[in-house]
Structure formats: structure tokens, C-alpha cells
N, C-alpha and C positions, 0 to 999 in steps of 0.2 A: 729388501725394503718393503714395508707394509704400506698398503694403500690407505690413506686417511678415510675414516668412516664418513659416509655421506656422499662420496663421489660416485662409486659404483654401487653403493648401497650401505646401509648401516651395518657395522660389524664385519665388513668384507676384509679379508686379509690376503694379500698377494702371495702366491706360492713362493717358497724358498728355492733358490738355485745355487749352484756352486759345486765344488768338488764333494763327492760322496752323497749328493742329494739324488733321490730317485724321482724327484718331481721335474718334469720337463721345463725348459725355459719358456717364459711367456712368449706368445706369438707376436710377430711384428705386424700382422694384419688382422683385421676383423671383418670377414667378408671381403668387400671391395674397398674398405676404408683402411688406410695405413695408420698404424699406431706409432707414436713418436718413440724413437730409440732413446735409451738413457743418455743423459747429457755427459760428455767427457769431462774428466777432471782437468785441473790446470796444466798437468804435464802431458795431456793428450791421450791418456789411457782411460779405459772404461772404468767406471767406479766399481769398487769392490762390493760384492754382494754377500751378506752374511749367510752362514750355513743354514740357519733357520731363522724365521721371522716370528716375533712374538704375536700370537693371535689376539686380535681385539675381541672383546666380549661379544658373543653372539646373542642378539636380542631374541626373546621368545617369539616363536613364529606366530602364535595367535595374537600376541600384543602388537606385532608389526602389522598384521592384517587388520586388526581392530582400529588402528589409527587411520586407515583409509576407508573403512566402511562409511557409507553416507548416513550415519546415525543422526546427524544434525537435521538433514532434510526430513528423514523418517519421523523423528520425534516431533517436529513441528507439524508435519502433515497428519500424524495420528491425532494430535491434540485438536486440530481443525476438524478432522473426520468425525471424531467422537462428539464434538459439539454440534456439528450439523446433524449427525445421526440422532442425537437427543431431541433436537427440535423436530425432525421428521417424525419421530415416534409420537409426538403430540398432535399430529395431523388428525383432523376430525373433531377435535375439541373446539368449543366455541372461542373465538377471539375477535374482538371488535377494535378496528383501528379508529383513530380519533385525530381531529385537527390536521396538522401537516402530514402525518402518516397516511391519513385517509385520502388527502389530495394527491399524494405521491402514488398511492395504490391505484387511483383512477387513471393516472398517466401510464402506469404499467399495463393496465387493461387496454388502453389505446395502443400501446406498443405491440400487444399481441395481435392486433389487427393491422399493424404496419402503418398507422396513421399518426404516430407521435412525431412531432418536429421540434418541440420545445423542451427545455430542461425544467428543473424545479422552479416554482414560481418565486418571485420576490415581492415583498410588501410594497415596493416602490412602483409596481405596475408592469414590470417586464419580467421575463423568465431568464434563468441562467442559460448559458450559451447552447446547450444541446442535450439530447435525450439518451446519451450513452448508458447511463445508469438504468433506465427503463428497459432498454433493449437487452441489457445483460440479465435482468431479472425476469423478462417476459417468458423465456423458455422454461425456467424453473417454476414460474407460476402456472403455466399451461400444463406442465407435466403433473403437477399436484392436483389438477382438476379445479384450479381456482381457490385453493385453500388459503385463507388469510395468513396462516402461520408460515406458509412457504416464503413469504417476503422476509420473515425473520431469518429463516434458514439461508435464503439467498444472500442476505446482508452479511451473515457470518461467513458464508462461502467466499464472497468477494474480498472481505477484509482478510480472512485467513489465507486465501489464495495469494494475495499480495505479500503477506509475511513469509509464506513458504517460498515464493519466487525470490524474494530478497535474500533468504538464507541460501538458496540454490546458486544465486549469482555470486555471493560471497565465497561459497565453496569452490565455484569454478575458477575464480580469479585470485583467491588467497589461500585455498586449501581447506581440508576438512577440519583441522584444529581451529582455525580462525572462524569457520562456520559454526563450530560448537560454541565458541565464545559469543558469537552473534545470537545464538539461541538463548544463551544465558541473559544477555542484555534485553532481548525482546520479551522473554518470559517475565523478567522483573518489571518491564514497562507495562505489559498486559495486566499483571497483578496490581500495579499501582493505579492504573487507569480504571480498572474494573471491567469485568467481562461484558456488562451491558453496553459499554462504550463501543464494542466491536460487533454486537449482534442486534443493535437497535436499528430498526428500519427508518432512517432519517438521514437525509443527505449530509448534514454536518458530521454525522458519525461515520460516514462512508468515505472519508477523505484522507485521514492521517496515514493509514497503511499504504494507500496508493501514492501519496507524496513521498513516503519513504522509499518505495520501489523505484520511483523516478530518480531519486537521489543516488540509489545504488547502481541503477543502469547507467546514469550519467558518469559515475566513477568508472564503470567498466568501459565506457566509450573513451574516457581519458587514457585507459590502459591499452587502447588500440582496437577495441571491438566495434566494428561498423554496425552489425545488427543491433547491438545494445543501444546505439544512438537512435536508431529507427524506433525501437520499442520504447525507449524513453519518451519519444514524441507520442506514441500510441497511448501509453498509460497516462502521460501528462494531459493528453486530449480528454481522456475520461475525467480526470480530476478537474480540469478547467471547465468542462461542460457541466459538471455536477455542482461546482461552487466557483463562481467567477473570482472569488477572493484569492484563489490559488494561481490565477493566471500569471501574475507577475513572477512568482517563483518558478512555475513551470517553464515560462519563456526563458528565464535566465538559465535554468538547468539544461534545457534542450540546446540553447545557444552554446553553452559551455561544453556540452557533449559533442556537438559538431566541431567546435574549435579544437577540443582535445584530440578527437579522432583524426582530424586533418593534420595536426602537428605530428602525431605518431606515424601517420601514413607517409608524410614527407620525409621524416627521419628514417623510416624503414627503407624507402626508395633510395635515399642517399647512401645508406649502409650497403645496400645491394649493389649499387653502381660501383662503390669503392671496392667491394669484395671482388666483383667481376673484373674490374680494372687491374686488381692485384693478381689475377689468375686463379682465384679460389672460387668455391661455390658460394652462392648468395646465402646470407644468414637466415635462420628460421624466422617465420613471421612473429611468433611469440612463444616463449618457453613457459611451461607450466610452473606454478608456484613450487617452492621447495629448493633443495640443494641442486647443485649442478648435475646434469645428466649427460650420459654418453649417447650421441646420436647413433642409432642402430640402423641396420639395413632396412629399407622399406619406409624410412621416415618421410621421404619425398612423396610417396603414395599417400601416406596418412595426411600429410600436409595438404595435398590436393583435395582429399576428401573433406577435410575441415573447411577449406575454402569453398567447396561446393555447398556444404551445409550452411555456411555463413551467407552465401548468396541467396539460398532458398529462404532462410530466416529473414533476411533483409527485404526480399521481394514480398513475402507474405505480410510482413509488418507494414510495408508501404501500401499494400492493397487495403489492409484493415484501417490504416490511417485515413485513406481517401474515403472509405465507406463511412467512417465515423462523422465526417463533416458534410456528407451529402444532405441529411435532413435539415440541419440548421442553415446551410447555404440556400437550399431550395426555399425554405421559409422566408429567408431574407429577400430573395429575388421575387417571390410571388405573394408574400404576406403584406398586409397593410394595417399597421406599420411593420417594417422588418424588425425582428427582435434584436439582431446583432447591432444594427444602427441605433436602436433605442438604448442599448447598454452603453455604447460609445458616447451618445449624447448625454446620458445621465452622468457619466464620470468626467466628461469634459466640461459641461456647463454647470453641473452640480450646484443647485441653489441651496447652499447650506443655511441660509437665513430662514428657509421654510421647512427643511427636512432635518436639520440637526446643527450641531455646533462643531467647530474645529477642535482638534486634539493636540496637545503639546507633545514635545518629544519625550518628556518625563512620563506622561500618561501612556504613550506608545511603548516605551521601554518597560514600564510596569506591566502592561498587557502581555507583552512577549514573555516576561519573567513568569507570570502566572500560568501562561499557556504551555510553556516548555519545561516546566520543572515538576510535572506530576511524578516523574522519577528523579529524585527520591521522595518528594514531599507529599505526594498524592494530589488529587485534583482539588482546586480551591473550592471552598464552601460556596453554596449558592448565594449566601448573604454578603459575601466579600466582593466589593467592586473590582472589576477586572483592571481598572486604571490605577489601583493602589496595591502594590505588592509589598510583602514583608521583606525585611533585609536579607533573610536567609535565602529567599528565592532569587533576589537580584544578585546576590553573591554567587549562587549556583550557576546562573547564566554566564557570569564572568568566567567561572571555572570551566564551563563547557567551551566557551570561546578560546580559552587558553589551551585546553586539550586539543582543540581543532588546529590551532597554530603549531603546537608541538607535533601533531601528526603530519602536517604539511611539511615542516622542516625536516623531520626524521625520514619521512618517505622520500623526499627529494634527495636526501643524502644517500639513502639506500637504493635509490632508483626503483622504488616500489610505486608504480604509477597508479595502481588501483587504490591503495591507501591514500595516496596524494589526492585523488579525486574525491574520496570520502571526506577527508578533512576540508577540502575546498567546498564541498556541498553543504556541510554544516555551517561553515563561515558565511558563505553566500546566503544560506537559508535564514540565518539570524538577521543579517542586514536587510534582506528583502522583507522579512516578517515585520521589522520595525517600520519600514516604509508602508507596508500594507495596513498596519494598525493606524498609522497617521491618516490614511485615506478612507477609513471607515466613516460612513455617513450616519449621523445620529448616535444614540447611546451604544457603548461597546458591550454588547451582550456576550456571554461566554461562548455561546455556540458559534459565533462568528469567527472564532480563532481556534476551534477544535482541530483544524488541519495542521496546526503548528506543534501538536503534542509530541511527535517523534523526531523533530528536527535535530536534537543532540545525538540521536542513536548512531548515525554514520561516523561521527568523530570517536565515540566510545568504541565502536567496532574497529576502527582504524588503529587506535592506540593499542587495543588488545591484540590485534593481528601483528603489529610491529613487535610487540613484546614476545609473542610466540616465535616470530621469526628470529629475533635476537637470541632467545634461549636455544633455538635450534642451531644457530651458528656456534654458540658456545659449546654445545654438545659434540660438535664435529671438529673442534680445534685439537691440535696435537702439539707436542713439544712443551716449551716452557709456559705457554699460555693455555695449556689444557685444563679443563675444569677438574675440580676435585672429585666430583661424582662421575661415574662412568656414563657414556652415552646411553647404554641400555637402561641404567637406573633412572636417568633423567626422563627418558621417553616413557618408561613405565609409570613414573609418578605423574607426568603430565597427562598421560592417557587416562589415568584414574580421575584426576581433577576435572578434565574436560568431559569425561563421561558422567561425572557426578552432577555437572550443571544441567544435564538433560532432565533432571528431576523437576525443573521448573515447568516445562510443558505439562507434566503429570499434575502439578498443582493447579494449573490452569484448567485441565480437564475436570479435576475434582470440583473446582469452583463452578463450572458450567452445570453440574448436576445439583447444585444447591438450590433449594426452593427460594422463590422471590426474585429470580432473574427475569429478564424480559420474556423468556420463552418457557419458563418452568414455574408452575404454580400461579400463572397469571392468565386472565382472559381479556386483557385489554381494558376498555372502558365499558362496564356493564350498562351504563346509561344508554349507550347506543342500541344495545339489544332491546331495551324497554321501548325506545322510540320506534324501532323497526317493528316490534310486535304491534304497537298501536297503529302504525301506518298500514301494515299488511291486512289488519282486520278490516279496514275500510276499503283497501284497494282490491280485495278479492271480489267485491261486487261491482267493480268498475271495469268495463270492457276496454281493451286496447293497451292497458298498462301505462298510459301517459299520466304524469303527475308533475305539478310545478311546486317546488319547494321555495317558500318565501322566508327570507331571513329578516324578520321584522326588527330585530335588534342586532347590530353589527357584532356584538360580542357573542352571539349564538352561532357564528360561522363554524367553530370546531365541531359542534354537534351536527350542524347541517352537512358538513363534509362526510362525517361518519354515516349519516342517514343516506345521503346520495350514493355512497359507495355500496352499502348493503343492498339498497334497492336495485342498483345496477347489477350486482352479483345475482340477485334473485330473478332477473329478467325484465324488470320494469324499465321505464324510460323517463327518469327524472330530469328536470331542467331547473335552471335558476335565472334570476334577473340579469340583464346585461351588465349591471354594475359589478358583478362578480366574474366577469369574463377572464380577467387576469389570473384568477385562481383556478377556475373550473374549465377554462378554454372554451372556444366557440362551439365545440361539439355538444356542450351541455347548457348552452344559453338558448332560451326560447321564450315565447310570449306566455303570459298567464291566462289570457283570455281563452275561454272555451275549455279549460282544463280544470280538473279538481286540484285543490291546493292543500298543502301541508304547511301551516304557518308556525314558525318557531319564534318564541319571544321570551322575554323575562316575565316572570309572574308578577302581575299587578293586582293586589287585593281588590275584589269587588268588580273586576273587569273581565274575568275569564268567560270565554264564550261557552255556550251550551255544548256539552260533549267533549270539551277539551280535557287535557290531563297534564299533570306535572310529574316529571321524573328527575332523578338524580339526587345525589347526596351533597351536603354542604349548605351554605347560606343561600345560594341562588340556583335552584333547580331550573330545568328547562320546561317551559310550557309548550305543548304542541296542540294544535287545533286542526280539525278536518273541515274543509270547505268544499262541498260537492260542486261539480261542474254545473253551470246554469243550464236549465232545461229549456228547450225551444218549444213553444206552443205549437201544436199541430194545426195546419191550415184549415180554415173553415170552422 
């Protein structure tokens, strides 16, 4: 009798026994493990064994090995590495950050001195919960010698690292072929969103991949991985500290991860007790994805080593999680006012009459539809209101939700807990996203919901993984329900298809080299360079390097931020008025008295001060004026 393919390995045929056969009978033990004897027939005799067993088709050895190579992780990692390398190759070329990016760069500089306690600023006067983003970028910035382009490379490294980690987790819990399918989905999503979405140094653009990684880690926790639950909290803390809008989803995912892991742990302990009570060995903690495997000698030692690695990963994750929250908690305890309490007060008291209007459910639903359907429709145009979605986008969200429901039901039937977690992550993510959109204060700008862009990806990965698993089951069936194609033929065809999808990261790499992206063929805002040249011309003759930047018109703050950043990088000590403390932090607030001043304003015909200059393109350039420090008359 031949062994069905997929139990001891694809294409395995049991040796023939019986009269005239030179092949010895199969052993009754494997090491110290007994093998089950053939079941007797109804008359009590041993079943007849044919003189020879038909050999199942033997798959090509290289094709079998190729199906287990980590091409999925390698392809995604190479795409990220090439992109980062391209940005690094532009180091030394002028680049001027502007507006929000300049303010964020100032906080990265604070993090290099270990003094940053706040996250990105909010226009409502408080900062996002914590500085995790800045401490991640600080080493990269320092190693580059303070090159402004290092923040673009660091941004791509953070986003790309999250995508590579997500693919690695899928591979660990669903297998290489499912991971290759996830690469296809992610590659299509990156192309739809645009490469600048992933390499722009701006906190709204540094959220979606991290949120996706939290969703995948939460699914791994539902499959029984304790360290995944801890690291879901770690990555979720980064996401929530960088954008408080993600806090609701992160909290729900971390709670679901802990609950799922607890359920799996209790179930495993019950199975172990039942097995011991029955006189057998306890069941394994978790089987790898794929067809049934035969437990070999030494499995207990390998299981113990895996438990040891899991413990180390969990402890390291717990330590990182604690460190992430030290700066914001310290600021809350010693700052006046505490930033965390200011956030809570804002969202609980929320004076909508003074800062914005309420949003209806229909508007929130349209916002989520626009934010989550870049795949396949592309990002909504800048002139399209986020609260008004086209019918095809709203229909696509319904399809995504239906696919998530299918994944949950199918995975529960097949007892594929990782895919079940992925489906639940997308379902929960869409629900929480609608609630988050309802809670937005003021106009719904598109950057407020960038973090929702990849919410459908887990469901798409889950459905693809379940399809691959189902096809794998069909390829190993025997008898009347055997597939028409041989297992070897199916595996070869699937290998080629799933290898072909790896071309998508190559397209992403090609797009990164195209001129016009954030890091290629761009120098940022050249107006900032003109303002800096004007300022340094006057500051060279000023001892001490102190200067006060006056923002005479509020709409000149983006230019002021870029100017303050560049002066700080050059070794000067710029300060601003106390009214701008929420943006520049207390470290850069100082008095104007006794210091030379750089005054930024809108140009008004006939009122320009002597020696002032105007720079910039467009209808409203920026006027900058130099005001020397007052001189003190000598006594006598």
C-alpha cells in the first residue's frame, strides 16, 4: 500500500512487501517511537499487501526546495534595501525641509541629545503621545552626520521594515507560498499608493505599514504566539505615539491579541491534561503550517528551544515596551501641563462649537471608503472631499468586508487560527476606522486618515492563504476524489505563479529610481535655502550665534520652521516667541530683547524695511528683514 503524498513528503511511496519482494518489511518503530501496525481485516487476518506498489510521481528536487526558499522575505527586503541605498547615494546634495517636516526634524535633533519627550505637534496645542518616531530616526540621522536626506532614508527604512516584518510573520505562521501571495498584495498596494507615500518624512505617512504590522502580529497571537502579542503592543505603541488617531485601533488589536493568545493557551493546557490523563505524551505546542508531519526523535528538544526563544523574545519586547513609555510618562508627571492629560481633556471635553463640526455616519463611511480603496482605485485626488466617496469605492469597501467575513468563516472551519486572526483584524479595523472618522475634530483632511490605507490587506492575505491551503489539500487527495492533475504538476504550476508575483517588488524598485520622487531629483523647498543664505550673511558678524526669529504673519510659520532648522544645523541658537511653544517646544522659546532678529512676513508694497529681501516663487513670496541687536551705550 502506498503512502499518500503529503504525509511523509510529496511523492513518497511506501516500499512493497510480500512474497518474492526483495524489499524488507517496514519497521514497527522509528527510534523510540512506535509505529502503528496495519489494521486487521474483518476476519482478523492481516491485510494483503500487493507485490508492488505504484510509485507516485516524484517532484523535481529543485522545485521542492524552491517552494521553501524564503524568496518572499528576500524580495521585499531587497526592494527596501535598494530604495534606502538610492536615498543614501544622494547624501551631500542640498535638501531643505519645510513646514511640518522641518518641525519634526527639530524634534529628531532633540532626540539625538536624549531630551525629546513629546510626539509630533498638533494644531490644537498639544503633541501626539510620544517621541518613538524621533528616537527611531535619531541614530540614522547621527550616523549620516546630520544630513537632511537621512530623514527620508530613515522614513523609508521604518515603513519598509514594517512591510518586511509583516511578510516574515505571514511566512512563519502560514508558509512560504502564502507569504509570496502577501508580497503580491503589498506590491500592488505600494504601486497604487505611490512610492512617496512610503518615503516621505511626515508622521501621517509613517503610520499605515506599522498599523498593518500590528494587525499581522495580533493575528499571530490569535494563533497562539505569546511574543507576537507583546510585539503587537510595542509596534502599536509606536503607531499611537506618532498619531493619536490610531490609538483606538491599536488598543482594540492589542486587546484582541491578548484575548486570542489566552484562549489558545487555555485550550492547549486542557489538551495537555487530557493527553496525560489518557496515558500519552502531551501534544505539541503548535504545528508548522502545511500538511501533517511525523514527529521525529528530538522533537521535544526542539520544542524546548522554541519555548526558550519565545521567552527571550517576549522579555525583550516587554523591556522595549516599557522604555517606549518612559519619556511621555515622565513629561506627564513633571510637565506643566502634562501632555497626556491635555490629549485626554481635548477628546473628552472637545468644544466642537469652537474647533469644528460634527460628522455624520455617512460622511465617516465615505471617509473610510476613500482612505481604504487606494488598492485598486488609487489615492483620491486632492480636490475630492474625503467625506464624499464615489459609488465604486463604497462598493469596494463592502467587498473587502465580505472577504474578511469569508476568511473568518473559512478559517474557523479549517481551524486555521492565523488566517482567522487576519480576517478579524480587517473587520475590526474597518469598524474602528468608521468610529475614528466620526471623532475627527474639524475638517476631514486626507492626511488624518492615511493610516487606514492598508486595512484591507490582512483579509486579502487570509483569503489567498486559505486558497493555497485548499489547493494543497486537493493535491494530496487519493482515490475517487483525487485531482485530475498530478501533485507534482500542481506544485510546479503554483511555484511558477507564486514566483512570478515577486516581480512586483522589482517594479517598486524601478519606481524608486524614477526622477521626481521625494528623494530623487528634488532638493526640498529652495526658498528655505535663499532665506538661510540671507540670514547667515548677517549672522557671521554677530558674536555668540543667538538670533530670534519673529513670525510677523502666522502663515509664514512653514518658512520659519525651515529657517530655524537650518540655523540649528549650522550651529546657531535660534529662538521663537512663546506663542509658538506648542510647535517648537520650550527648548526654542526665548525673549527677543537683546538679540538680533530675523523678521518673516508677507510682502506689503511700500512698507519693506531697508535691507530686507523677498524670496520664493508664487503669488506670495516671503519677506525677511534683519534687525540688529540694540547696542548699549558705553558708560561715561
